[in-house]
C-alpha positions in Angstrom: 78.7 103.0 61.7 81.6 103.8 59.3 84.0 100.9 58.9 87.9 101.9 59.6 88.3 101.3 55.6 86.0 104.0 55.2 87.9 106.5 57.2 91.1 106.1 55.1 93.2 104.7 57.4 97.0 104.2 56.5 97.3 100.8 55.0 100.0 99.9 57.0 98.5 100.9 60.4 95.4 99.2 58.9 97.3 95.8 58.2 98.6 95.3 61.6 97.7 92.2 63.3 96.0 92.6 67.0 98.2 90.6 69.5 97.1 87.0 70.0 98.8 87.4 73.3 96.3 90.1 74.3 93.6 88.2 72.8 94.4 85.1 75.4 94.9 87.2 78.0 91.9 89.3 77.7 89.7 86.2 77.9 91.7 84.7 80.9 91.1 88.1 83.0 87.5 87.7 83.1 87.8 84.5 84.6 88.6 83.8 88.5 91.5 81.9 89.5 93.4 81.7 86.3 97.1 81.9 86.7 98.5 84.1 84.1 101.7 83.3 82.3 101.0 84.8 79.2 102.7 88.2 79.7 106.4 88.7 79.8 106.8 89.8 83.3 107.2 88.6 87.0 105.0 89.2 89.9 107.9 90.8 91.9 107.2 94.2 92.8 109.3 97.1 91.9 112.0 97.5 94.8 110.9 100.2 97.3 114.2 102.1 96.9 113.4 102.6 93.4 109.8 104.0 94.0 111.0 106.0 96.7 113.5 107.7 94.4 111.0 108.6 92.2 108.6 109.8 95.1 111.4 112.2 96.2 112.0 113.4 92.8 108.3 114.4 92.9 108.2 116.1 96.3 110.8 118.1 94.7 108.6 119.2 92.2 110.6 117.7 89.3 107.9 117.5 87.0 108.8 119.8 84.0 110.7 118.9 80.6 113.9 117.1 80.8 116.8 116.9 78.2 115.5 114.9 75.2 118.3 112.4 75.4 118.1 112.1 79.3 119.3 113.4 82.7 122.8 113.9 82.9 123.3 111.7 86.2 121.3 108.8 84.6 123.7 108.8 81.3 126.8 108.9 83.6 125.3 106.1 85.7 124.4 104.0 82.5 128.0 104.6 80.8 129.5 103.4 84.3 127.3 100.5 84.5 127.9 99.4 81.0 132.0 99.7 81.3 131.6 97.4 84.5 129.7 94.8 82.4 131.7 95.2 79.0 135.4 95.7 78.0 134.6 99.2 77.1 135.1 103.0 78.0 131.8 104.3 77.3 130.9 107.9 78.1 127.6 109.6 78.4 127.7 110.5 74.8 127.3 106.8 74.0 123.9 106.5 75.9 120.5 108.0 75.2 117.5 107.7 77.6 114.3 106.3 76.0 110.7 106.2 77.1 110.9 102.3 77.3 112.8 99.7 75.5 110.0 99.8 72.7 110.7 103.3 72.2 114.5 102.4 71.8 113.5 100.1 69.3 111.3 102.8 67.2 114.1 105.2 67.5 116.9 102.8 66.3 114.6 102.1 63.2 114.0 105.5 62.5 117.5 106.4 62.6 118.6 103.9 59.8 115.5 102.6 57.7 113.6 103.8 55.0 110.4 103.0 53.3 111.4 99.7 51.1 114.5 98.7 52.7 115.0 94.9 53.2 115.2 94.4 57.0 116.1 90.8 58.0 114.7 89.9 61.8 115.9 86.7 63.4 112.7 84.8 64.7 110.8 83.8 66.3 110.7 87.2 68.2 108.7 89.7 70.3 106.1 91.1 67.7 107.5 94.6 68.2 110.7 93.8 66.4 108.9 93.1 63.2 106.1 95.4 63.4 108.4 98.7 64.1 110.2 98.3 60.6 106.8 97.4 58.9 105.3 100.7 60.3 108.4 102.4 58.8 107.5 100.7 55.0 110.3 98.3 55.6 110.4 94.9 53.7 110.5 92.6 56.7 112.2 89.3 56.0 112.1 86.7 58.8 114.9 84.6 59.5 114.0 81.5 61.4 116.7 80.3 64.3 117.1 76.2 63.6 116.2 73.7 65.9 118.6 71.0 66.9 117.4 68.4 69.3 116.7 70.5 72.4 118.2 73.4 71.3 117.8 76.7 69.2 120.7 77.3 66.7 121.6 80.4 64.6 122.7 79.2 61.3 125.2 82.4 60.4 126.1 81.1 56.9 122.4 80.9 55.9 121.8 84.3 57.9 124.6 86.0 55.9 123.3 84.6 52.5 120.0 86.2 53.1 121.3 89.5 54.8 124.1 90.5 52.1 121.4 92.7 50.3 119.8 94.0 53.6 119.9 97.3 55.1 119.8 96.1 58.3 119.5 92.8 60.9 117.5 93.1 63.8 118.3 90.4 66.5 117.0 89.8 70.1 119.6 88.2 72.4 118.6 86.7 75.0 115.6 86.0 72.9 111.9 86.3 73.6 110.1 83.7 73.2 112.9 81.2 73.1 115.3 81.5 76.1 118.0 81.2 73.1 121.2 83.4 73.7 123.9 84.0 70.8 127.3 83.4 72.0 130.2 86.1 71.8 131.9 84.6 68.8 128.4 84.6 66.9 128.1 88.2 68.0 131.6 89.1 66.8 130.9 87.4 63.4 127.6 89.1 63.1 129.7 92.5 63.8 132.4 91.7 61.3 129.7 90.6 58.4 128.0 94.2 59.2 131.3 96.3 58.8 132.4 94.2 55.5 128.8 95.1 53.9 127.8 98.3 55.4 124.6 96.7 57.2 123.1 98.2 60.0 122.5 95.8 63.5 119.5 96.6 65.8 120.1 94.5 69.1 117.7 94.2 71.4 119.4 93.1 74.4 116.5 93.7 77.3 117.2 90.4 78.7 120.9 90.5 79.0 121.0 90.4 82.8 118.9 87.1 82.8 121.7 84.6 82.2 122.1 81.6 84.0 125.7 80.9 82.6 127.5 84.3 83.4 126.7 87.7 85.3 125.6 89.0 81.9 124.8 87.5 78.6 127.1 87.8 75.3 126.4 91.5 74.0 127.3 93.7 71.0 128.4 96.1 73.3 131.6 94.0 73.8 132.4 94.6 70.0 131.3 98.3 69.6 133.7 100.5 67.9 132.7 104.2 67.5 132.3 103.7 63.4 129.9 100.9 63.6 126.5 100.9 62.4 125.2 99.4 65.7 122.4 100.5 67.8 121.9 98.6 71.2 118.2 98.7 72.7 118.0 98.0 76.5 115.0 98.5 79.1 114.6 98.8 82.8 111.6 96.9 82.8 112.9 93.1 83.2 116.1 93.4 85.3 114.5 95.9 87.7 110.9 94.8 87.5 109.9 98.1 85.9 107.4 97.3 83.2 105.1 99.8 84.0 107.5 102.8 84.6 108.2 102.8 80.8 112.0 103.5 80.7 114.9 102.2 78.6 118.1 103.3 77.0 120.2 103.2 73.7 123.9 102.3 73.9 125.5 103.5 70.4 128.4 105.1 68.7 128.8 108.7 69.6 128.4 110.3 66.2 124.6 108.7 66.0 123.6 110.7 69.5 122.5 114.1 67.7 120.5 112.2 65.3 118.5 110.3 68.1 118.2 113.2 70.4 116.4 114.9 67.6 113.9 112.2 67.0 113.1 111.7 70.7 111.8 115.6 70.3 109.6 114.5 67.6 108.6 111.1 69.0 108.0 111.8 72.8 110.0 115.0 73.9 111.5 113.5 76.9 111.5 110.6 79.7 109.7 112.0 83.0 112.2 113.3 85.5 110.6 111.4 88.4 110.8 108.1 86.2 114.7 108.6 85.2 115.3 109.1 89.1 113.9 105.6 89.7 116.0 104.5 86.7 119.2 106.1 88.7 118.3 104.4 91.8 118.0 100.8 89.9 121.3 101.3 88.0 123.2 102.7 91.1 121.6 100.6 93.9 119.9 97.6 92.4 122.6 95.0 91.7 121.8 92.9 94.5 118.0 92.8 93.4 119.2 91.6 90.2 121.0 88.7 91.5 118.0 87.8 94.0 115.5 87.7 90.9 117.8 85.8 88.8 117.7 83.2 91.5 113.9 83.1 91.7 113.7 82.7 87.9 116.3 79.8 88.3 113.8 78.2 90.7 111.0 78.6 87.9 113.1 77.3 85.4 113.9 74.0 87.5 109.9 73.9 88.1 109.2 74.1 84.1 111.9 71.1 83.8 110.2 69.2 86.5 106.6 69.5 85.2 107.3 69.6 81.6 110.5 67.9 80.6 109.1 64.3 80.4 105.8 64.5 78.6 105.4 62.7 75.4 105.1 64.8 72.2 106.5 67.9 74.1 110.0 69.3 73.3 111.1 71.4 76.1 114.1 73.5 74.9 117.0 74.3 77.0 116.8 77.6 79.0 119.8 79.3 79.0 118.5 82.7 79.5 115.6 84.9 80.0 112.4 83.6 82.3 110.7 82.0 79.1 110.2 78.4 78.1 109.3 77.9 74.6 107.8 74.3 74.2 106.9 72.3 70.9 103.6 70.6 71.3 102.9 67.6 68.9 99.6 68.2 67.0 99.3 72.1 67.8 98.4 74.0 64.6 99.4 77.4 63.5 96.6 78.9 65.7 97.1 77.9 69.1 94.5 79.8 70.7 91.5 77.3 70.8 93.9 75.3 72.6 95.1 78.0 75.1 91.5 79.0 75.6 90.4 75.3 76.5 93.6 75.1 78.8 92.2 78.3 80.6 88.6 77.1 81.0 89.6 73.6 82.1 92.9 74.3 84.1 92.5 77.9 85.1 96.3 78.5 83.4 97.0 80.6 80.4 100.2 80.7 78.2 101.0 83.1 75.0 100.5 81.3 71.7 103.7 80.5 69.6 102.6 82.0 66.7 102.3 85.6 67.9 106.4 85.5 67.6 106.0 84.9 63.9 105.6 81.9 61.8 108.7 80.2 63.1 106.7 79.9 66.5 103.8 78.2 65.1 103.1 74.7 66.9 104.9 76.2 70.1 103.5 77.8 73.4 105.6 80.1 75.5 105.5 80.3 79.2 106.6 83.0 81.4 108.1 81.2 84.7 108.6 84.6 86.3 105.8 84.0 88.8 106.1 83.1 92.7 106.9 79.3 92.9 103.5 78.3 94.4 101.7 80.0 91.8 104.0 79.0 89.3 103.9 75.2 90.4 99.8 75.4 90.3 99.9 76.8 86.6 102.5 74.3 85.4 100.3 71.3 87.0 97.4 72.5 85.1 99.6 73.0 81.8 101.1 69.2 82.2 97.5 67.9 82.9 96.3 69.5 79.6 99.4 68.5 77.4 99.2 65.0 78.5 95.9 64.7 77.4 96.1 67.0 74.3 99.2 64.7 72.8 97.7 61.3 73.5 
């Protein structure tokens, strides 16, 4: 049998690493009664009113091509939604509908990056955000958040020194995996740096409604001007529990919309009509659901603090946003998979390896606390027992 190298595959594609999160999950799913805390999704089902809107669209035989940049009613609803959250006057021309938040990231990178460009990516971060620029041939430079006691901190002066000759900065706030969120003052400073130096900002804000301190996390949307080099990626997956629907959007200066629209044609053509009608229901009817799920996640966050907050050798960081706990574990190497596999075997609970989120995540574990409290308590009890023994 020929190897992949014999087939002359692109060196960039060949060099991509397999997701260590998937490796752990694939093993855990072969065993019975394992509590899965490895993926970034809750176990709350998509609300029925969203599914019913999609079903109604299918029953109307809305299965043909749609406009590249999204159905007009959905783009209007997204601009109205954004104006409620932010101090802005966006129009539908500031919105482009995408086939997932991942697609939004790809389109954003294709809009502003070329092979050889330097891209500074703030880490730890979900692997898509450094893999996508790499796929386009960019030179990705990770910039690690600093750790101060039990908090993650962004050193703006160091970031600006690193990025002064960059083509783009990629930031995910609120952040997966750490739960860190930039302040509005930090976002404003980054935007001012962008304008002064002509540097693109790609901001992944898919967790912006999962803030425990305010209705919406600080956002680059509050700072956007029509001549900014700014692309904001968002998704329906997290706030409305629609991970499998694959629907997202970009918020951007109007002059970028024609370029993005052309790119959509040659990437995915368009998002399906029935999926967009589900998204329209989410945006127009889903505010109460967002608040209900946030309260569930707040309960999960409290359980994490209760079970893991007092273990010697374990640092549990502040969790102001998202539904993740990122814990530093004494003695954990830059390959945490053996420890996690042992945790799965002995305690029937699985988490995500910290190193999956870049070198800055080594020595950490990510726990998604979006599960039902009963299941979460079972999983956290197993994690606690394992870590107490591991850190002795």
